[in-house]
C-alpha positions as CSV (number, residue, x, y, z in Angstrom):
1,M,85.3,138.7,106.1
2,H,88.2,138.5,103.7
3,L,90.9,135.9,104.5
4,L,93.7,138.5,104.6
5,S,91.8,140.6,107.1
6,I,91.3,137.5,109.2
7,L,95.1,136.7,109.1
8,D,95.9,140.3,110.1
9,L,93.8,140.0,113.3
10,P,95.7,140.2,116.6
11,G,96.4,137.0,118.3
12,P,93.4,136.7,120.7
13,A,90.9,137.8,118.0
14,F,92.4,135.3,115.5
15,L,92.2,132.5,118.0
16,N,88.5,133.1,118.4
17,V,88.0,132.9,114.7
18,F,90.3,129.8,114.5
19,G,88.3,128.1,117.2
20,L,85.1,128.8,115.3
21,V,86.5,127.3,112.1
22,V,87.6,124.2,114.1
23,I,84.1,123.8,115.5
24,L,82.6,124.1,112.0
25,V,85.0,121.5,110.7
26,L,84.2,119.1,113.4
27,A,80.5,119.7,112.9
28,A,80.8,119.1,109.2
29,A,82.8,115.9,109.7
30,W,80.1,114.6,112.1
31,L,77.4,115.4,109.7
32,V,78.9,113.9,106.5
33,I,79.9,110.7,108.3
34,R,76.5,110.3,109.9
35,L,74.7,110.9,106.6
36,A,76.9,108.3,104.9
37,D,75.0,105.7,106.9
38,R,71.3,105.9,106.0
39,T,70.5,102.3,106.7
40,D,68.1,103.3,109.4
41,R,65.6,104.3,106.8
42,Q,64.6,100.7,106.9
43,P,63.3,99.0,110.0
44,P,65.5,96.4,111.6
45,P,64.9,92.7,110.7
46,P,62.5,90.8,113.0
47,V,64.1,89.2,116.1
48,P,64.8,85.5,115.3
49,Q,63.7,82.7,117.5
50,N,67.2,81.2,117.4
51,P,69.8,83.9,116.8
52,D,73.1,82.8,115.4
53,A,75.7,83.3,118.1
54,M,78.5,84.2,115.7
55,E,76.4,86.6,113.7
56,V,75.4,88.4,116.8
57,A,78.9,88.5,118.2
58,Y,80.4,89.8,115.0
59,L,77.8,92.5,114.7
60,Q,78.3,93.5,118.3
61,G,82.0,93.7,118.4
62,G,83.7,92.3,115.3
63,V,86.4,89.7,115.4
64,N,87.2,90.4,119.1
65,Q,83.7,89.6,120.2
66,V,83.8,86.4,118.1
67,I,87.0,85.3,119.8
68,R,85.5,86.0,123.2
69,T,82.4,84.0,122.4
70,L,84.3,81.1,120.9
71,V,86.7,80.9,123.9
72,Y,83.8,80.9,126.3
73,D,82.1,78.2,124.2
74,L,85.2,76.0,124.2
75,A,85.6,76.5,128.0
76,Q,82.0,75.6,128.7
77,R,82.5,72.4,126.7
78,G,85.7,71.5,128.5
79,F,88.3,72.0,125.7
80,V,90.1,75.0,127.2
81,A,90.3,76.6,130.6
82,L,91.5,79.9,132.1
83,A,94.8,79.7,134.0
84,K,97.0,82.1,136.0
85,G,98.1,85.2,134.1
86,D,94.9,85.3,132.1
87,R,96.2,82.5,129.9
88,V,93.9,80.3,127.8
89,V,95.2,76.8,128.0
90,P,94.0,73.6,126.4
91,T,92.7,70.7,128.5
92,D,93.2,67.0,128.1
93,K,89.8,66.6,126.5
94,E,90.1,65.8,122.8
95,P,87.2,66.8,120.4
96,Q,85.6,64.0,118.5
97,S,85.4,64.0,114.7
98,G,82.9,66.7,113.6
99,E,82.3,67.9,117.2
100,L,83.8,71.3,116.5
101,N,83.0,73.7,113.6
102,A,85.8,75.4,111.7
103,L,85.8,78.6,113.8
104,E,86.0,76.5,117.0
105,Q,88.9,74.5,115.6
106,I,90.8,77.6,114.7
107,V,90.6,79.1,118.2
108,L,91.3,75.7,119.8
109,Q,94.4,75.4,117.7
110,S,95.6,78.9,118.8
111,A,95.1,77.9,122.4
112,Q,97.7,75.2,122.1
113,A,100.4,77.8,122.6
114,K,98.7,78.8,125.9
115,P,98.4,82.5,125.0
116,K,97.2,85.3,127.3
117,A,93.8,86.7,126.4
118,R,95.3,89.8,124.9
119,E,97.6,87.7,122.7
120,L,94.6,86.1,121.2
121,F,93.3,89.5,120.2
122,E,96.7,90.5,118.8
123,N,97.2,87.3,116.8
124,R,97.1,88.4,113.2
125,V,97.1,84.9,111.8
126,L,94.2,83.9,114.0
127,R,92.3,87.0,113.0
128,K,92.8,86.4,109.3
129,Q,91.8,82.8,109.6
130,L,88.6,83.8,111.4
131,L,87.8,86.5,108.9
132,D,88.2,84.1,106.1
133,E,85.7,81.7,107.7
134,L,83.4,84.6,108.6
135,A,83.3,85.9,105.0
136,P,79.9,84.4,104.1
137,L,78.5,85.7,107.4
138,R,79.9,89.2,106.8
139,A,78.4,89.2,103.3
140,K,75.0,88.3,104.7
141,L,75.2,91.1,107.2
142,A,76.2,93.5,104.5
143,T,73.3,92.4,102.3
144,E,70.9,93.0,105.2
145,K,72.6,96.5,105.7
146,L,73.4,95.6,109.3
147,I,77.1,96.5,109.1
148,K,78.4,99.9,108.1
149,P,78.3,100.6,104.4
150,E,81.5,101.3,102.5
151,A,80.4,104.9,102.1
152,V,81.1,105.5,105.8
153,K,84.8,104.6,105.3
154,I,85.0,106.8,102.2
155,W,83.4,109.9,103.7
156,R,85.4,109.4,106.9
157,T,88.6,109.6,105.0
158,R,87.4,112.6,103.0
159,A,86.4,114.4,106.2
160,Q,89.8,113.7,107.8
161,I,91.7,115.0,104.7
162,V,89.7,118.1,104.0
163,G,89.4,119.0,107.7
164,T,93.1,118.6,108.2
165,L,93.9,120.8,105.2
166,I,91.5,123.5,106.4
167,I,92.8,123.6,110.0
168,A,96.5,123.2,109.1
169,G,96.2,125.6,106.2
170,L,94.7,128.4,108.3
171,A,97.2,127.9,111.0
172,L,100.2,127.9,108.6
173,A,98.9,131.0,106.8
174,K,98.7,132.8,110.2
175,L,102.2,131.6,111.1
176,Y,103.5,133.0,107.8
177,V,101.9,136.4,108.3
178,S,103.0,136.6,111.9
179,W,106.7,135.7,111.1
180,N,106.8,138.2,108.2
181,G,105.6,140.9,110.6
182,G,108.4,140.1,113.1
183,P,109.0,137.7,115.9
184,A,105.8,136.4,117.5
185,N,104.7,133.9,120.1
186,V,102.9,131.3,118.0
187,S,103.4,128.2,120.2
188,Y,99.8,128.3,121.4
189,L,98.5,128.4,117.9
190,I,100.7,125.4,116.9
191,F,99.4,123.5,120.0
192,L,95.8,124.4,119.2
193,A,96.1,123.3,115.5
194,I,97.6,119.9,116.5
195,A,95.0,119.4,119.2
196,S,92.2,120.3,116.7
197,I,93.5,117.8,114.1
198,A,93.7,115.1,116.8
199,A,90.2,115.9,117.8
200,L,89.0,115.5,114.2
201,F,90.6,112.1,113.9
202,A,89.2,111.1,117.4
203,L,85.7,112.2,116.3
204,A,86.0,110.1,113.1
205,Y,87.2,107.1,115.1
206,V,84.3,107.3,117.6
207,L,81.7,107.7,114.8
208,T,83.1,104.6,112.9
209,R,84.5,102.3,115.5
210,S,81.5,100.0,115.8
211,H,80.8,97.4,113.1
212,A,77.1,97.7,113.2
213,S,75.3,100.2,110.9
214,R,72.5,102.4,112.3
215,R,70.1,99.7,111.2
216,G,72.4,97.1,112.8
217,H,72.3,99.0,116.1
218,A,68.5,99.1,116.0
219,Y,68.6,95.3,115.4
220,L,70.9,94.8,118.4
221,D,68.7,97.0,120.6
222,A,65.7,94.9,119.6
223,L,67.6,91.7,120.5
224,R,68.6,93.0,123.9
225,L,65.1,94.0,124.6
226,A,63.7,90.7,123.4
227,Y,66.1,88.6,125.4
228,A,66.5,90.7,128.6
229,D,64.3,88.4,130.6
230,R,66.1,85.3,129.3
231,L,69.4,86.9,130.3
232,K,68.2,87.6,133.9
233,E,67.0,84.0,134.2
234,A,70.3,82.6,132.9
235,V,72.4,84.8,135.3
236,R,70.3,83.6,138.2
237,H,71.1,80.1,137.0
238,I,74.8,80.7,137.5
239,G,74.6,82.7,140.7
240,S,75.4,79.7,143.0
241,P,78.5,77.6,143.2
242,G,78.8,74.0,142.1
243,P,78.6,72.0,138.8
244,E,75.0,73.2,138.1
245,A,76.3,76.8,137.9
246,R,77.9,76.3,134.4
247,A,76.7,79.4,132.6
248,F,73.8,78.9,130.1
249,H,74.6,75.2,129.8
250,G,75.7,76.0,126.2
251,A,72.1,76.6,125.2
252,S,72.2,80.4,124.9
253,L,75.7,81.2,123.8
254,F,74.4,84.1,121.7
255,L,73.8,86.0,124.9
256,I,77.6,86.2,125.4
257,G,78.0,87.4,121.9
258,L,75.2,90.0,122.4
259,Y,76.0,91.2,125.9
260,G,79.7,90.3,126.4
261,F,81.3,88.9,129.5
262,S,80.1,91.8,131.6
263,V,76.9,89.8,132.3
264,L,79.0,87.2,134.2
265,K,80.2,89.7,136.8
266,D,79.4,88.5,140.4
267,T,78.8,85.0,139.1
268,T,80.9,81.8,139.3
269,E,82.0,82.7,135.7
270,A,83.3,86.2,136.6
271,M,86.9,85.1,135.8
272,F,86.0,85.4,132.1
273,A,84.9,89.0,132.5
274,E,88.1,89.9,134.4
275,S,90.5,88.1,132.2
276,F,89.1,89.4,128.9
277,K,88.6,92.9,130.3
278,R,92.3,93.1,131.0
279,G,93.1,91.5,127.6
280,S,91.0,94.1,125.8
281,A,92.5,97.0,127.8
282,S,96.0,95.8,126.8
283,G,95.3,96.3,123.1
284,G,92.5,94.0,122.0
285,G,89.9,96.5,120.9
286,D,88.7,96.3,117.3
287,C,89.7,99.5,115.6
288,G,87.2,101.9,114.2
289,T,88.6,101.7,110.7
290,S,86.6,98.6,110.0
291,C,83.5,99.4,107.9
292,G,81.3,97.6,105.5
293,G,81.3,94.0,104.5
294,S,84.9,94.1,103.1
295,C,86.9,95.3,106.1
296,G,85.7,93.9,109.3
297,D,89.2,93.4,110.8
298,G,90.5,95.5,113.6
299,G,93.1,95.9,116.3
């Protein structure tokens, strides 16, 4: 059908065609972004005997998951504690020389201001310092094709630009034809065009919000499967009150990086799950624009 004949269609008929175009644009965006990540052509790496907690945390949820894991680690070792108002506060315990690594020292320093959980996520200085320290780890994950390749970011941007031009261009052309033919009710078309463009950007965000590539997701799935029994055993360990209930005893910190604080629900450590859930909901989510080994930041 010729473009001019489409633009001359009456309102309801044109909206049907417009809706079909929007569906095709969204489908094309989904396809090109998905095909930009072909890392799943290779099988995931074998599950290690001793997974690196920071590597797993970053792969699972970027800088935010690293922050959660480090705060939990410091709390388990007695250097910080959770206080009222979801605040992370330092304790009187002082680390000995060499007792903390660089990442732990950075987070402990940020805790001196007694921030709320969400403020840790929003702290740009903290995020930059952690990303600088995590650079070798991110490079390793990129080499292993476990985080999204740079092509995903490139094709996402292209899909957003081209899709927006198609949707907005068709809507504007119809508006022009309608106004030249006399006054017309075009408010619904304007609303539909704006909603369609918003849907395009939302789709691109959903497809690219995670840090892990398709191969990385397969690797995380393998880790979860391999350590499911160990997780159940650890949760049973902390199901009762008292000093013996300290979660994981610091031996399986990577489980927090892998599963998050949700595994602590209904245990004596449930406060972490509640505090950091509220903190994330207040604006602590890693943004979906982070792709590849060179842009792992978010938020």
